[in-house]
C-alpha angles and dihedrals in degrees: 000000000000116000099171124103110245099166133024113207116194129187112228127186101155095258121130089251093054091047089054089047090050091052091049091046091052089053091049091049090050092047093051098036086239136145117266116222114185109194126197115190116199141174135196116280089262091062141246098299095050087048090056093049098039113015116204118264116261095264093050090045090055091048092049092048091048092050091047091052090050090049091050093050090047090052091048089052090051087055091054098274131284110306117255094208098063131050111259130199111180113199135189123197134178119228141052114348103222098047093044094050090049090049091049090054099042100110124099108267096028121134115197117209121190136168116251092231128223103225121141123265089254091054092049091048094050100037104022127230119285092205092052091048090052093047090052100043110028113107093213139038120315124197114198115199111207123229108272093237093055094064101028096248130141120218092263091062093047095054116097120252113265095243134013139132134230133051129304100281138132092296097054104030118092118257111278095025125137118218125190117189116194110167111171098254100025132085123266113254131187120196123189120185116209 
């Protein structure tokens, strides 16, 4: 049984919440001497369901993947750039966000970090919540970083400390964060900081 974090997978979409999650994920990767894997999940402009029914032709698929990669690199720059002191493996994938993030963080030793989102209740009802999907379906630990406006933090307070040891728990997670730990032979824990 391996309880150490070997890879930190973080969902990135360019939103303020995902930028805060990326900063936290970089801190977690640094803290655990782990690989950082920012993941941007995209779909064609028509949306996920049209993609499933009528996938884009190969040329359009290449263009979409290239644009997604550019968007991911732009988001990483907005977060302060990819860290030089940890190995990084940025990934783009086409499909539904929740399932693909869970799949990206399915190996033993993976920590999944996602932003809590700030969509309206109507949006969450119609589209679902990516963070809730990840909390329910990820086989390993999930750290949900709340929207900055929901806990009264600025970005400087959401960023992870530069150096620390230990696992993502109530002493290292930002205030307001949810953490689910689900190691294969350990109990499920949820921690919510107020």
